[in-house]
Structures are given as structure tokens and as C-alpha cells.
N, C-alpha and C positions, 0 to 999 in steps of 0.2 A: 736781407741786400743778395743774402744765399738762394732766398726761393725766387727771385726775379732771373737772376739765372738762369737753374732748373728752367722755368719757364719759356724763357730765350731759347735752351737748347731743345724745346719740345718742338719750337716752332721750328727750327731746321737741326735735322739729326745729319750729321755729317760724320764719314767714314776714313779715319786716317791712318798712315802706316802701321800705326799699334794695334788699331781695331782689328784691321787685314789680316796680323799677325796673329790675334787672337780667333779672329773667326778659324782660319785656317789650322791653325792647332786644335781646335776643338772638333775639327775634323780628323786628325793626326786621331785624335786618342778613341775617336768613336770606332773609326777602322778596327784598328788594333785591340778595342774591348769588344766589340761587336764578332771579330775572325775568330773569337773562342767556341763562340757557338756552332758554326758549320765545321770547325776544326773535329769538333766532340766525336761525330761517327767515324772519322781517320783517325781517331790517335786510337779509339778504343777497340776498332779491329789491328791496329799493326802493333799498337801495346800491350792488347790482350789482357784491356781493364774493365769493370766493370761502372755499371753507371754511378756510383758511388766514388768510384776512387776518379771517375771523368770528373765528377763536381769538385775535387780537389782542387782544381785548377782555375774555377771561379772562384772560391774561394781563397784561395793565394791571394787572388788578385783581386779578391777583396779587402783583404786581411790589409795588405798594402793603402789601400782605401782608407781603412781607417786609421791607419799610423796618421797618415798626412791629412785628414781629418781632423786630428787631435795636437798634430803637432807643424801643421802649415801654415797656420801666420807667425808661427815664434820664425821660421824659414825667413819669413815676409819682412820681419824685422829686422834679423840678420843680415839680409843679402839682397834685398830689394826685389820688386815685382818682377822686372823683367828678369835680373837674372836666375830668379824660382823657375817661371816660362821657358829657357831656354837648357837650364840646364836639366832640369822635368823632362821635357824634350829628347834631350841626347840620350839621357838615362834609357829613357821606354825604347828609344832604337835599341840598346845598346843590348835589353830582353827581349827585343823581336830577335836579334840573331842568334840568341842561346836556345830561343823556343826554336828557330827554322834547324838549325844544328842536333839538336837532343834529341836521342832514341831510348832514353830510359824516365820513366816517372819523376823521379825526382829533380830528375834535371827541366823538365816541362814543368814541373808545377814551381820547381825556384825561379825559372824564366816568367813564369806569369806572375809571380809574387814582384820579380822586379817589376815589371810593366805595370802593375795595378799601384806600387810602391811611386816610381818616380814619375809616370803617368798622373797620380793623383796630385803628386807636388806642383804639378803644371798646371793643372786645372783648376784645383784648388783658388788659383789668385784670379781665374777669369771674371767671376761677377764681381769681384773688388776692383779688377781694372777696367772692365767696362762701367760699372759706377762713377768711376773718377772720372771717366773719359764722357759720359753721355746723363750724367744727373737722372733726371726724372724722365728720359730716355729708354733706362735701365729694361723695360721692360720688351720693349724695340730691339734693343741690341742683344740681348739675350736670345730671344726667338731667333734673329737671324743667323747668331751664331748657330745657333743648334738647327737650320736650315743648313747649313754649310755639314756640321755631325750627321744630318737624318743623310743628306748626297753619300756623306763616304761611309756611312754604315752600310747603305746601300749595295755601296761597292765590294761590300766584305762576302758577303756572302755569295755573290757574281764570279769574282776571283777565284774564291777555293771550288765553287761548282764547277768555272769553266775548264782551269788549271789541273782540277784532281780528276776530268776525264783524260787529259793528255800525257804523253810520256814526262813530263816536267815535275807531273804530284801538285800534291796537296801543297807543300812548302814551299813550293816558287810563289804562293799569292803572300808571302810575307817578304820578298824582296820588296813589293810593289811601296809599301811603305818609308821601308830603309831609303831607296830610291828618292821619296817624296820630300823628306827631312836633307838630305842632300841638294836638292833645291831650293829648300827654305833656305839652309845653310848662305847656298851662291847667292841668292837676289836678295835676303836681309842681310850681308855679310857685316852691313856697317852698325846692323842694330844690334848683334849677337853681343849678349853682356853675361861672363859667369865668373866674375870674381864680382864680390862686396863693395859696394861704393858709398860712403858714407851719406849722400844725397839720397842716393835710391832708399836704401834703410827707413828713410824717414816718410816715404811713402813716395812712389813713381808716379810725379803726373797726379798726385791726388788720389790715385787708385789705392796704394796701400795705407791704410791707415796708421799713424803713429803709433807708438808702444801706448800712451796713456788714451789714447781710443781703444785701446784693448782691454785695459785694466780693469773695466767694471763688467760687471755681470750684463749677461743680454736677457732684456725683457722677455716675461713669460707668454705673452703673445708669440714674439719667435718662437718659442719653445712647441707654440702648437703646430706651427705650419712648419717647422721641422718632423714632427710625425706626419704632416700628410707627406713630405719632399720622402719618408722614408718607403710610404705607400703608393704610392705614383712610380718612383723605382723599381720596386718589388712585382707591378707591373707586365713593366717592359722587359727586365730581366729574366721574368718567365718564360715572355714569349720569343724572347732573340735567344736566348740561351739553351731551352730546350724544344724550341718549336720543328727545328730539322729532325729531330727524332723523333717527336711525336707522329712529322708526317709520314716516315720510313717506319715507323711500328704500329701507329691506332689507322692512320690512312692510307697505306699499301703503296707509297711512291718509292721509289728506287733511292737509294743513299744519294747519289749525288743529284736525282732529281732533286728529292728534300731537300738539299744544303740549297740547291740555287732556288728554290721556291722561296726560301725565305728572303730574297729581294723585293717579295712583293709585300710583303709586309715593309723594311726597310726602306721601299718605294713608297708606300702608303704615307711612312712617318714625313719623308721630305715633303711628298705634296702636302699634308698637313701643316708642317710647319711656314711652308710658302704661304699658304691660304694664310695661317696664323700671323702671319706678320703682316699682315693685311687687316686683318679682324680685330687684331690688339691696340689699333689705331680707333677703332669705334665702337666695340662694346669694353665693358669691364672685365676685368682678367677674374674677377668671382666667375662671373656669370659663364664664362669661357670654359672655365673647370669644371661645371657642373654638367655643361653640354658634352664635353670630352670626355667626362666618367659614365655618360648613356650610352655614348655610343660605343665605348669599351663594353660596355653589358652586355649590348644588342650583338655587335661583332663576336662574342664569346660565347653566347647561346649557339650561335650558328658555327662554329669552329671544334663545337665538344660534345654539339648533341649529337653529330649523325657525323658516319664513318666514310661519306664520298666526300672523295677529294675535291669534287669541286666546289661545295661546300664550304668546307673546312679553308678552303683558299678563297673564297669570299667572306666568310668571317674575318680571315686575318689579315685579310684587307681594310676589315674597319675598325680591327683592333687597332692596327697601326694610324690609320687616320683621326682614332682618339686618344691612343696615349701618345702623340706626338708632340702637343703642345704643352701637357704637363706639366711637365719638369720644369721647360722655361720658367713659365705659369707661375707658378706654387713657389721655385726658387726667388724670383723677384718679391713677390710679396713677402716673404722671410726677411733678405735682405732690408726690403723698405722700414719692416717692422723692427728691425733690427739699430734704426737710429743712425749713429756715428760707426757703430763698430762693425765696418764691412768686411775688415778682413779675417776677423774672428765670426762672420758668419757664414761669409764664406766657405772658409774652413769647416766647420760646421756644417752646413749642406753636403760637403764631400765626402763628411762621416757618417750621415744618414744614408747618402748614397753606399757606401759602403757594406754599412751595416744589413743593409738589403742585399747587396752582392752578396755577402757572403751567409747568410743565412738561408734563403730561398734556394740558390742552387741544393746546398747539401740536404734541405729537407725534402723538395722535389725526388733528388736523386736517390733517397735512403724509400723514402714511399714510392717509386716507380720498382726499383727493386723489390720491393716487399708485396706491394699490391698490383705492378701494371701503369704503366706511362701516363693509361687515360685517366685512371681514378688517381692517380697522383694530380692532375691538374683541376683537381674540386679545391683546392688552396685557390683559384684565378677570383673565382666570383665571392670567395668571403671576402681576400684585399680587398679587391672594388666598393664592396659594402661599408668596409672599416675608413674607405676611404670618405666616403659621402657624409658617413658620422664626423669625420676629423676633419673634415672641412667647415659643417656647419659649428663647430667647436671653435674653431681658428678665426672664424667669420665675427663670432657673438663674441670672443677676447678682444679681436683688433676693433669693433666698437666701441667696447668697455675703456680699450685704452683711450682711446679717442675721445669721449669722453669724460675721463679721470683727468685730476692734474698732474701735470709732469712728474715725471720721478714715481709715481705711488703704483706702476705697474709693475714695477723692475721685479725681477725674482729673487726672493729671500732665499 
């Protein structure tokens, strides 16, 4: 019977109020996550800090992601999905204001941690909420949500680059997401929920798994896809967090122009996700992941192999198209592999993202201080190769799980 319901949902994909709230909050999170990269050159100049010290902002953000990746499903059980969604959004807004007024490294790093922690609490429920609402259409819903995220992420470097040229300065770009949050509160004021409710704790609209559904161990095939989530997030954050610095230091662009040029990468991601929302209805997710990784490899060859700005920007565009759909596609496969444990699986996917965002900026920042930013980018082709290998492993495990008796593939 449940399978029949999902098949019916697949024939009519409908976006209700909750779906739009989720989409818009993904955009809110994406803007603030992607704004840290374009802000880095300005922070380094204003605070007089090294690449490694600048990387602490990304690492603090990632530490919050890891924390919520471990604990997010517990908050869902205690508070309910919608409460988590709105509480996390408001908390991320507070962190944004602290970053905007901070003029010392400990303050700005602390603000990044607050944004990462509460923002990740918010997005940790997104796959579970969309799975509960859209069933077998999860791939479509996640891809559409990430279209919103890509469009908002594209606006981040544009805002920093444009406002950084004016007397208002780069800090004024952080007023935009704060104003957006105020508008969300106004438009969806009847849906705002902060206090825990018994009904919500049991599962908001079926999106948040009941406690007993989260008590078991996630299957091995989920963890195979989890490792792939880590790799694809690593590719994206390598480009979005340090791309502006690379274009300034290795490709010779001016600081404001380098920040503004990252709009090309995020714009390509937005275009890729718009195209992907249609392709996912036509082609299997696994096949699209292979094509996406191949496009990333091709684009990175152009980006890294030459110091010519035109070719570097062309490569950046191709990488953006390639990386665009990797995260939603891989997460959708991971959530499906988790069976009924959608809340736990959603939180653990946030954990994978957090590990990638924590390790890669510190690794690349340290390598850049030691060998220069161009050589430090050598980690990216290694990550792409690992992603190809991990995809084959995950697909093999998924096929084994499909062929095995129920319960025999659970992680021991």
C-alpha cells in the first residue's frame, strides 16, 4: 500500500506551503554558507590574518555542522521538524548579525560557528521533511530545493563584490539575508513554530521519523553513499571557499573582481540544477552522477592548468555545471538506502558535509601557506578520483542489498 502511495505521488508532484518554506530556507542557508568564501579576502585584509587563520571561519562553521550531524535527529524527536526548521533559521540570523558587527578574529570565528551550528540544525531536517512530503519524488524535491540554494548562493559573491566596491562596504551584504529572514517571518507567520509539540515530536507530517524508527543501525549501503556525500561536498567547498583567493593570487584578478567572478561558478550551479531537475525525471541518478563527476574533471583541468583568466573562468563554469547536482543526487540515494530511518540519515548526511567543510579549508589553507594557492589546489583531482571509486563501491553495495534477504545487509 505504501509503495502505491509513492507511485501516485510520483505522477503528481505538488509543492505545498511547507515545501516552499523548505526551499526558501535552503536558499537562506546557501547564501550564508557561500558568502564566507567571497568575504575571505576582505577579512584577511581587514583583520591582517593568514590563509590558515582565515580558514578557521570555515572550520568553525563546519564544527557546527558536525555537531548537528550527530545530534540533529535528537532535536527532531524532542522538538519536531518544523520547530527545528524555524529555530535553526532564527539562530543563523543571529550569528549573521554577530559576524557583521565583529571586528576581531575570535568574534568573527565565533559568529561562523553559531551560523554553522544553528543553520545546520535547520537544514538537517530538510531531506526528512521532503521525504515525508514527496516520497519517491525525493530526488525531484531535493534537486528543486538545491536550485533555490544555487540561485541564493550565486547572489552571495555578487552582493559582496558589488557592495565591497561602495562606501557601504562588504559588511552591508550581510543585511540581505537578515532582511530575507524578516520577510519569511512576515509571510509565514502562521506557520512559525518554536515551542516543542507532542504531535510534532512524533513526526511532522510524516517527515520526522518516530523515535523507534531511529533506534536501529543504518545499513552498510547508506554508509557507502555517506562517504560519497563527503567527497562531493569536498569538491564544492574547495571551489566556493577558496576560488576567489585563487583567482586573485593565481589568475591575476583584482580582489573585488575575483569575488564577483565567483558568481560565474554559482550561476553555473544554478543553471546545472535547473537542468538537473528535468534530467532526474528522465535518467537514473547514478548515471547523472557519473556524467557530473566527468564534467568536474574536465572543468578543473581548464581552471588549474593555466593562469589565463579567460580559461580559468571557463573551467570554473564547467566545474559549477558538474558539481551542481552531485549533492542532491547522492543524498537522495543515501536517504533511500536508509529505509525508514530518514531523520537519522538526514542528520548523518549533514555530518558528512560538516567533515568535508571542516577538513578541506584547513588542509587547503595550510597547503596554500606552505606551497602557494595554485599547488594547494592539487587536492581537487584526487578528490574527484576518490568520488568515482566510492560511487562504484556504493552502487555495488546497493545491488547486493537489493539481492539480499531483508535485514541481512545491516551494519553490524
